[in-house]
C-alpha positions in Angstrom: -120.9 74.8 122.1 -120.3 75.1 118.3 -122.7 72.8 116.4 -120.4 73.0 113.4 -117.2 71.9 115.2 -116.4 68.3 114.2 -114.1 68.0 117.2 -117.1 68.2 119.6 -119.5 65.3 120.0 -122.5 67.4 118.9 -120.7 68.6 115.8 -119.5 65.2 114.9 -122.9 63.6 115.2 -124.5 66.5 113.2 -122.0 66.2 110.4 -122.2 62.4 110.3 -126.0 62.6 110.2 -125.8 65.2 107.4 -124.1 62.6 105.1 -126.9 60.1 105.6 -129.6 62.6 105.2 -128.1 64.0 102.0 -128.0 60.7 100.2 -131.1 58.7 101.2 -133.3 60.1 98.4 -131.0 58.6 95.8 -131.9 55.0 96.8 -134.8 53.3 94.9 -136.3 51.0 97.4 -138.3 51.9 100.5 -136.2 49.5 102.6 -132.9 51.1 101.6 -134.2 54.6 102.1 -135.5 53.7 105.6 -132.3 51.9 106.6 -130.2 54.9 105.8 -132.6 57.3 107.5 -132.4 55.1 110.6 -128.7 55.7 111.1 -129.0 59.4 110.4 -131.8 59.8 112.8 -130.1 58.1 115.6 -127.2 60.5 115.2 -129.5 63.4 114.9 -131.2 62.5 118.2 -127.8 62.6 119.9 -126.8 65.8 118.1 -129.9 67.7 119.3 -129.6 66.3 122.8 -126.0 67.5 123.1 -127.1 70.9 121.9 -129.9 71.0 124.5 -132.7 71.1 121.9 -134.9 68.7 123.8 -138.0 68.5 121.6 -135.9 67.8 118.5 -134.0 65.1 120.3 -137.1 63.4 121.5 -139.1 63.5 118.3 -136.1 62.2 116.4 -135.7 59.4 119.0 -139.4 58.5 118.4 -138.7 58.7 114.6 -135.9 56.2 115.1 -138.3 53.9 116.9 -140.8 54.4 114.0 -138.2 53.5 111.5 -137.3 50.3 113.4 -141.0 49.4 113.4 -141.4 50.3 109.7 -138.5 48.0 108.8 -139.5 45.2 111.1 -143.2 45.2 110.4 -143.1 46.0 106.7 -146.3 47.2 105.1 -148.8 45.1 107.0 -151.8 47.5 107.3 -152.7 46.6 111.0 -149.1 46.9 112.2 -148.6 50.3 110.5 -150.8 51.8 113.2 -147.8 51.6 115.5 -146.2 54.1 113.2 -149.2 56.4 113.5 -149.2 56.0 117.3 -145.6 57.1 117.4 -146.5 60.2 115.4 -149.1 61.0 118.0 -146.4 60.6 120.7 -144.3 63.1 118.8 -147.0 65.7 119.2 -147.4 64.8 122.9 -143.7 65.0 123.6 -143.6 68.4 121.9 -146.2 69.7 124.2 -144.3 68.4 127.3 -141.0 69.8 126.2 -142.2 73.0 124.6 -139.4 75.3 123.5 -141.5 77.6 121.3 -141.1 77.9 117.6 -138.3 75.3 117.4 -140.6 72.7 119.0 -143.4 73.6 116.6 -141.1 73.3 113.6 -139.4 70.0 114.6 -142.7 68.4 115.5 -144.5 69.5 112.4 -141.6 68.4 110.2 -141.4 65.0 111.9 -145.1 64.3 111.9 -145.2 64.9 108.1 -142.1 62.7 107.7 -143.6 60.0 110.0 -146.7 59.8 107.9 -144.6 59.7 104.8 -142.6 56.7 106.1 -145.7 54.7 106.5 -146.5 54.9 102.7 -146.0 51.6 100.8 -145.2 53.3 97.5 -141.5 54.5 97.5 -142.2 57.7 95.4 -145.1 58.7 97.7 -142.9 58.0 100.7 -140.1 60.1 99.2 -142.4 63.0 98.4 -144.0 63.1 101.9 -140.7 62.8 103.7 -139.3 65.6 101.6 -142.3 67.7 102.5 -141.1 67.7 106.1 -137.7 69.2 105.0 -138.8 72.9 104.9 -139.8 72.7 108.6 -136.4 71.3 109.5 -134.5 73.8 107.4 -136.1 76.6 109.4 -135.5 74.7 112.7 -131.9 74.1 112.0 -131.3 77.7 110.8 -132.8 79.0 114.1 -130.5 76.8 116.2 -127.5 77.2 113.9 -127.1 73.5 113.3 -124.9 72.1 110.5 -127.8 69.7 109.7 -129.5 72.6 107.8 -127.1 71.8 105.0 -128.4 68.2 104.9 -132.0 69.4 105.1 -131.5 71.6 102.1 -129.4 69.1 100.1 -131.9 66.3 101.0 -134.7 68.4 99.6 -132.9 69.3 96.4 -131.5 65.8 95.8 -134.9 64.2 96.6 -136.8 66.5 94.3 -134.2 65.9 91.5 -134.5 62.1 92.1 -138.3 62.3 91.8 -138.2 64.3 88.6 -135.4 62.1 87.1 -137.3 58.9 87.9 -140.7 60.2 86.9 -140.3 62.7 84.1 -144.0 63.1 83.8 -143.9 65.1 87.1 -141.5 67.6 85.5 -143.7 68.8 82.7 -147.4 69.3 82.3 -149.2 66.5 80.6 -150.7 67.4 77.2 -154.2 66.3 76.5 -154.6 64.3 73.3 -157.7 63.7 71.2 -157.8 60.1 72.6 -157.8 61.5 76.2 -160.7 63.7 75.4 -162.7 60.7 74.0 -162.7 62.0 70.5 -161.1 58.9 69.0 
């Protein structure tokens, strides 16, 4: 089965998910970012299942549940533990469906992303979710999935959005006399 062929169900789901994954970092609010990720992850779960990449399908399915919980429960501290519990289930499912390196990469990427989604601050969330992208880039290169394009574009767009919105991240901060307590 060709994962890049849009006429196949796996290819269509992968390409459709790619669109959502590529643009979520452009949104400002946590809720908007999570909502767009929800649709993309549901499609990704199906994409990986159709390709026979079991661990990636399951961890993305658990991520979909985590996104629903994050959106429904908001940022309430006690209820956020549901999200952490789902991250633990991702690790357990990886062990049960072990497929070698691709299981390790998909699980590591999703656990970092899952922890990121639980952040209240939108920029902190964006940064941690983007930190999971390199794992997925390697995963999708190995399985020859078109989603590798979204992973890469997501990382680049997300980093650009962070730098654009927070120019202080882009250049080192200079120390002034007032900062050193001299004034």
